[in-house]
N, C-alpha and C positions, 0 to 999 in steps of 0.2 A: 462698899456695896459690891456684891458679886455681879458678874456680867449679866446673869439672868435677871437679877433684881433690878439692875440698872436699865436693861432693855424693857422690862415690865413698866418701870417708872416712866420712861420715855413714851412707850406705847400709850400709857394712860394720859400723858400730857397731850399727845396728838389727838386722842379721842376727845378730851376736854376742849382742845383748840378747835376741833371740827364741829362741835355741837353748841357753840355759843356758851352762854352761862349755864353751868352745870353744878349741881350740888356737890359733885365729886371734888370740885376745886375749893369748896368752902370748908371752914372749920367744923368739926362735929358739933351738932346742935344748932348750927347757924343755917337759916334757910335763905334762899335767894331773895326773899321779899324783905328781909330785915336790913337795917342800915348800921349794923355793928361795925366797929373799926376793923380795917383790913390788917391781918397779921403781917403781911409783907408791905412795908411802907412804899409810898410813891417815890419815883426817882426825880431828883431835883436837877442834876447836871448829867444827862444821859451820855454814855459812851457807846460807840458803835461797834458791836461785836461783829456785825455783818462785814465790816471793812477787812477783817482778818479771817473770816470763816473759811475761806478757800486756801489760806496759808497759815494754819494754826501753829506751825513751827516758828513763825515770826512773833508769837505771843510772848516769848522770852528772848531777850537779847543774849548774845554769846557771853557777855560780861555777867549778866544775871545768872545764867546757867552755871557758870564757873563759881560764882559766889555761893550757890546752893550745892556745890560739889557734884554737879551732873556732867556726865561725859558728853562730848560732842562728836559728830553732829547728831542732832535729834533725828527721829524716824517718823515720817508721815505715814498714816495708814488709813484705809477706808473704814468708815463706820456705818451705822445704820442709816437707812433712807437717803443714801447718796451723800452723806456728810463725810468729812475727813477729820481725823484727830492727829495729835502729835504726842510722841513718847520720847522722854529724855531718860536714859537709864545709865546707872553706874554699876559696873560688875567687878567682881574680884578677878584675880589672875586665872582662876579655874572657871570663870564665866558664871559664877553664882551672883544673882542679883543682890545688890547692897542697898540701892536707893533707886526710886523710880517716880517720875511725874508723868501723868497723862492728862492732856487737855482736849476737850471736845466742846464744840459750840452749838448753840441752838438759836435760830434767828426768827422763829415765828411760832412760839408756843409758851405757855405759862409754866415753865419748868419749876420755878421756886414754889409757886402755889400748889403744884401737884406734890412736890416733895414734902411740903408742909403738911398737906392733908394725909399723905400715905405713910410717912416714915417717922412720925413722932414717937412710936413705940420701940424704936431701935435701941440697942444697948447705950448708944450715945446719940443725942440729938440736941443741937444748939442753934437757935435762931440768933444771928449775930450781925455785925456790921464790919465790913472790910473796906477801908479807905472811903467811908461815907456811903457805901452801897450795901443794900440788904444781901445777906448770905445765910446759908444753912450749912453747918458742918455735921456730918453723920459718920458713925462707925457701925458696921453690921456685926462685928465680933469684938468684944471688949478685950480679948487676949491678943489680938493682932495689931501691929503698928501700921494700920491702913486707915486713911481718912479721906472721905469724899467731901468736897466743898463746892457747893453750887452758889454762884454769884450772879446777881441780876443788875447789870450796868444800865439797862434800858428796858422800857416796857416790851414784853414779849421777846426779849433777847437775854441770853444768859450763856455762861460757860460753866462746865463742870471740870474741876481739877481733882485728880486722885493723887494723893501723896502717900508713898510707902517707903519705910526705911528700917532696915534691920538694926540700925544704930539704936532704935528705941524699943527693942524687944522687952527690956525690963521696965519700960515706962511707955506703953503703947499710946497713951493719951497725948504724948508729946508730938506724935505724927500730925495731929490737928493744929498744934501751935505753929509748927514749921510750915505745914501746908497753907495756913492762912497768910504767912509771909510770902510764899510763892504766889498765891492768888493776888495779893496786893501788888506784887511786881507785874503780873499779867495785866491787871487793871490799868496801871500807868502807861502801858504800851497800846492800849485801845484809844483811838482818837475820839475826841468829843464830837457828839452829833451836832450837825449844824441846823 
């Protein structure tokens, strides 16, 4: 997902969040008065994204980052609407990016529902499950090894993980498979909500 597309998705999520129930958060053809099944399942054992939202670089341990061949230390950065994100990046000797993971958190909006309603026509869209939690994996360009994975560990809480690796230039879809593994590691570092 490009930065502009990502910001547009988040802006749409905030609009939906601020307006109560909105048809924008519903599947096409579904009205707010129907009781059709929800495309995003309810959470059974919620995990608290808010607990690490201010320190997103704690969402992967040093050992996990090494297992995924990511350089340390990670870099925290400012993101939209006062939130922060974290970037783990592996570069070559000439500073060319080889592998990168970015994680951002959202603690009061329906990110997955918005992604579900807006991004289903992307070159790759997959409603999936990661570690028992609903997730959506998307790719905006079928030729690039970049995958965005949105995971919903609790109601109105989510994180977005972007995984990019030059190792998968000849098989770009593999970026989603490895990205899901990184997202599963992040999930296990989020505390259960009490």
